[in-house]
C-alpha positions in Angstrom: 15.0 37.0 14.3 18.2 37.2 12.0 19.1 38.3 8.9 22.7 39.0 6.9 23.4 39.7 3.6 26.8 39.0 1.8 28.1 40.5 -1.4 29.6 38.9 -4.3 32.8 40.5 -6.5 33.6 37.2 -7.8 33.4 33.3 -7.5 32.9 31.6 -4.5 34.7 28.7 -4.3 33.6 25.5 -4.8 30.9 23.7 -2.2 28.6 20.7 -2.4 24.8 21.0 -2.5 23.3 17.8 -1.6 24.7 15.8 -3.7 25.6 18.5 -6.9 28.8 20.1 -7.0 28.4 23.9 -7.3 30.9 26.4 -8.8 31.7 29.6 -8.6 29.0 32.3 -9.2 26.1 29.5 -9.9 27.2 29.0 -6.5 26.9 32.1 -4.9 23.3 32.7 -6.8 22.1 29.4 -5.8 23.3 28.7 -2.9 22.6 32.3 -1.0 22.1 30.1 2.4 25.9 29.3 2.1 26.8 31.6 5.1 24.3 29.6 7.1 24.5 26.5 5.5 28.2 25.7 6.3 28.2 27.2 9.4 25.5 24.7 10.9 27.2 21.8 8.9 30.5 22.7 10.1 29.2 22.6 13.5 27.0 19.1 13.1 27.3 17.9 16.8 25.8 21.5 18.2 22.7 21.2 15.6 20.0 18.8 14.6 18.5 18.8 11.5 14.7 18.4 12.0 12.0 17.5 8.9 8.8 16.5 10.6 7.2 16.2 6.9 9.7 13.7 5.8 10.0 11.6 9.2 6.5 11.6 9.7 6.0 10.5 5.4 9.0 7.3 6.2 7.2 6.5 9.0 4.0 5.9 7.7 5.1 4.2 4.2 7.5 1.8 6.3 4.1 1.2 8.3 2.2 0.5 4.5 5.1 -1.6 3.5 4.9 -3.9 6.7 1.4 -3.5 6.8 1.0 -4.7 3.7 3.7 -7.9 3.4 2.2 -9.1 5.9 -1.6 -8.8 4.4 -0.1 -10.3 0.7 1.2 -13.3 2.9 -2.1 -14.1 4.1 -4.2 -13.6 1.3 -1.6 -15.7 -0.7 -2.4 -18.6 0.9 -5.9 -18.5 -0.1 -5.6 -17.9 -3.8 -5.2 -20.3 -6.3 -3.2 -18.1 -8.7 -0.6 -15.6 -7.7 -1.7 -13.4 -10.4 -4.9 -12.1 -8.5 -2.8 -11.2 -5.6 -1.8 -8.0 -7.2 -5.3 -7.3 -8.1 -5.9 -7.5 -4.5 -3.1 -6.4 -2.9 -0.8 -3.8 -4.9 3.0 -4.5 -3.9 4.1 -1.6 -1.4 5.6 0.5 -3.7 2.2 1.7 -5.6 1.7 3.2 -2.7 5.0 4.7 -1.6 4.4 8.2 -3.8 1.1 8.7 -2.7 1.6 9.0 1.0 3.0 12.2 1.8 2.5 14.5 5.1 1.2 17.8 4.1 0.2 20.0 7.1 -0.2 23.8 6.2 0.3 25.7 9.4 3.3 24.2 10.7 7.5 24.5 10.0 8.4 20.9 8.5 12.0 22.0 8.7 14.2 23.5 11.7 17.6 23.0 13.2 17.7 21.9 16.8 20.8 23.5 18.9 21.6 21.0 21.4 22.8 22.7 24.1 21.0 25.6 24.7 17.4 23.6 23.4 16.7 26.7 20.9 15.3 26.1 17.7 16.7 28.1 14.6 13.5 28.4 12.1 15.2 29.6 8.4 12.8 32.3 7.1 14.5 32.9 3.7 17.5 33.1 1.8 19.1 35.4 4.7 17.2 35.4 7.4 15.9 33.1 10.1 14.8 33.1 13.4 15.3 31.5 17.0 13.2 30.4 19.4 14.4 29.5 23.0 13.4 29.4 26.6 15.1 32.5 28.1 16.5 35.5 25.9 20.2 34.3 27.0 20.1 31.3 25.2 19.0 32.9 22.6 21.2 36.1 22.7 24.3 33.0 23.3 22.8 31.6 20.4 22.8 34.5 18.0 26.0 35.4 19.0 27.8 32.0 18.9 25.9 32.1 14.8 27.6 35.7 14.2 31.2 34.5 15.5 30.4 31.4 13.1 29.6 33.7 10.3 32.8 36.3 11.1 35.1 33.2 11.0 33.7 32.2 7.7 33.7 35.3 6.2 37.4 35.4 6.5 37.7 32.5 4.2 35.3 33.4 1.3 36.1 37.4 1.3 40.0 36.3 -0.3 37.3 35.1 -3.4 35.5 38.3 -3.7 32.4 37.3 -1.5 32.5 39.0 1.9 29.6 39.2 4.9 28.4 43.0 4.2 25.3 42.7 7.3 24.4 41.0 10.0 21.2 42.7 11.4 19.1 41.7 14.7 16.8 42.7 17.3 16.3 46.7 16.2 18.2 46.9 13.7 16.7 44.1 11.8 13.1 45.1 12.6 14.0 48.5 10.8 15.6 46.8 8.0 12.0 45.4 7.3 10.2 48.9 7.8 12.6 50.5 4.8 11.5 47.9 2.7 7.9 49.8 2.8 7.9 52.4 -0.1 8.4 56.4 0.9 9.6 55.9 4.2 11.1 59.2 5.0 12.4 58.6 8.4 12.1 56.6 11.9 12.3 57.8 15.2 11.1 56.6 19.0 8.8 58.1 21.1 8.1 57.6 24.9 4.8 55.7 25.7 2.4 57.6 26.4 -0.1 55.8 29.5 0.7 52.8 31.3 -1.4 50.4 29.1 1.2 51.0 26.2 4.1 50.5 28.8 2.6 47.3 29.7 2.1 45.7 26.5 5.4 46.4 25.8 7.3 44.8 28.4 5.3 42.2 27.8 6.5 42.1 24.0 10.3 42.3 25.5 9.7 38.9 27.0 8.6 37.4 23.8 11.6 38.8 21.7 14.1 41.1 21.4 13.4 41.7 17.4 10.5 44.5 17.2 9.7 48.3 17.6 8.5 49.9 20.3 6.6 53.3 19.9 8.3 54.2 16.5 7.2 57.3 14.6 7.6 56.6 11.3 7.5 60.0 8.5 5.9 59.1 5.1 6.2 60.2 1.1 3.9 60.3 -1.3 1.6 61.7 0.6 3.5 63.1 3.6 2.2 61.9 6.6 3.6 60.7 10.1 1.9 57.5 11.9 3.3 56.5 15.2 3.2 52.6 16.0 2.7 51.5 19.5 4.2 48.2 19.0 5.9 46.5 15.1 7.0 43.1 14.5 8.3 42.2 11.0 9.4 38.9 9.9 9.6 39.7 6.3 8.9 42.3 4.2 5.9 40.9 3.5 4.9 39.6 7.0 4.4 42.6 9.4 2.2 43.4 12.5 1.5 45.7 14.4 -0.4 46.2 17.6 -2.7 49.1 19.0 -2.9 49.0 22.6 -6.2 51.6 23.6 -7.3 52.6 26.7 -11.3 53.7 27.0 -11.6 56.5 29.7 -8.6 58.0 27.9 -9.9 58.1 24.8 -13.3 59.1 25.2 -11.9 62.8 26.2 -9.8 62.4 23.6 -12.7 62.0 20.6 -12.8 64.7 18.4 -16.9 65.7 17.6 -18.7 63.7 15.6 -15.8 60.9 15.4 -16.7 57.5 16.6 -15.0 54.5 18.5 -15.3 52.8 15.3 -13.7 55.2 13.2 -11.1 56.2 15.9 -10.0 52.3 17.1 -10.6 50.4 13.6 -10.7 52.5 10.8 -7.5 54.3 12.3 -5.3 51.3 13.4 -6.2 49.6 9.8 -5.3 52.8 8.0 -1.9 53.3 9.8 -1.3 49.5 8.9 -1.9 49.5 5.6 0.8 52.2 4.9 3.4 50.2 6.4 1.8 47.3 4.6 1.4 45.2 7.7 -1.1 43.2 9.6 -3.0 45.0 12.6 -4.2 44.0 16.3 -5.5 45.9 18.6 -5.5 45.5 22.5 -8.5 47.2 24.3 -9.0 48.4 27.9 -11.6 49.8 30.1 -14.2 48.7 27.9 -18.0 48.2 28.3 -18.9 44.9 27.1 -21.6 45.6 25.2 -19.3 48.6 23.7 -15.9 46.1 23.3 -18.5 43.4 21.4 -20.0 45.8 18.8 -16.2 46.9 17.9 -14.6 43.3 17.8 -17.5 42.4 14.9 -16.5 45.4 12.7 -13.0 45.1 13.6 -13.3 41.0 12.1 -14.9 42.2 9.0 -12.2 44.7 8.0 -9.3 41.7 9.3 -8.0 43.6 12.4 -7.5 41.5 15.9 -9.5 42.9 18.7 -8.1 41.5 21.6 -9.4 42.4 25.6 -7.6 43.3 28.9 -7.6 39.6 30.0 -6.3 37.7 27.0 -4.1 39.3 25.0 -1.7 38.3 26.6 -2.4 34.7 25.8 -3.2 35.4 22.3 -0.3 37.7 21.4 2.7 34.9 21.5 0.0 32.7 19.1 -0.2 35.8 16.7 3.6 36.4 16.4 4.3 32.6 15.7 1.1 32.3 12.9 3.1 34.8 11.4 6.5 33.5 11.5 4.7 30.0 10.0 2.7 32.4 7.2 6.5 33.9 6.2 8.4 30.3 6.7 5.3 29.3 4.0 5.5 31.9 1.8 9.0 31.6 0.8 9.5 27.9 2.0 9.0 26.0 -1.7 11.2 26.0 -3.3 14.1 27.2 -1.0 17.1 27.2 -3.6 15.9 29.5 -6.7 17.2 28.6 -10.1 18.5 30.9 -12.4 
């Protein structure tokens, strides 16, 4: 995940947004994606814009147009009057506005970087996500975009618009944490057991943008929670992962506290303090205990994963969160003022 922020002190130079020429402060307000759009536009040989909804809708409409045209030609030969044709087979234009490809669980628009075969998903007007097969490809693309932003910044700062931050990795995640109210302090701890190390190592293979074993101090009320894995996409879409080992947990349970409160309710409480969704990775649980806990967890919106399937499910959870964040802010991308 990458985010950037440009501070406006006066006016941006005029530039084109689609067919509309946008000038001055209105350009900065409406085009808060100025840096991102400009860099993509100036490197057209490197990037390919993909809009799956438009492409599929266009293909369907073209198919309907050909189909209706052939059908009209065929039926018209059998009609005594051409006036009947419009009733039997309407003109293709009658269908055009009604055929729209809509799918809620996909990201319809993104950019393809040809050299690294990486995808860039614009999430908000000032953040984007890069998906690559390797960490090296993602890191190189981030540095390329950073350098292009810096070049552009040398031009725009003369007009009073200056890039003030470009956040990646932990810095981006810490900025997401701080969108939560009453955050006092953030510090890092060492993993307490092998399961935590295993889950953190696995997450490192998936993304460079998460916080491992982070301890967060809150105010109002004053309390401290430790999060084994935190990953935020936006201020509204956040996720925590909590690895739990049955053998070590049994010995730590105080009198009168059961597994339900320790695993499900405690995790849920920690997640809600950050406004995050939660998932628990449970290791070593007897099957009957695990199944009972899973029912309790699901009834409260907590995902309970086993040691045999969490590596298959966590990537799907992360990508589902990315789609969720995209869908929350994608329409409209340019907010009118």
